[in-house]
C-alpha positions, 0 to 999 in steps of 0.5 A: 347949821339949821335947815328949814324944811318946807314941810317940817320946819327948822331942823338940824342939818344932821337930819338931811343928806347932802346931795350936791349942787342943785344943777342936778335939777337942770338935766340936759335933753336926751339928745343934747350931745356928749359935751353937754352930758359930760359937763352935766355929769362931771363938772361942778363949780366950787364958789365961795358965796351963795349956792343952791344945793340939794338936800334930802330930808332923810330923818324927816318927811323924805322931801328933796329940798333946794337950800340956798346958802352961803358957803363962806358963812354957812348962812341958810338964805332960802329953802324950797321943795325941789319939785317947786324950785325953778330949774 
């Protein structure tokens, strides 16, 4: 699988560290309550299809990248810097 880093261009996925679902960018407010925090910390979807994932460009520029990809085909549909990605 090839991932296009917004800073470095197209690279092999082995340059990146997979962090998981980009839901980590949608943190609940500190006073959101236990149920919201429990859901945020422990529950993840496992869809077959398009997902948004966080990848760290470990062997490159050190950027956090949100990768939109299809889990069934492994096709990378879009990439964006996490700091500029919509929450």
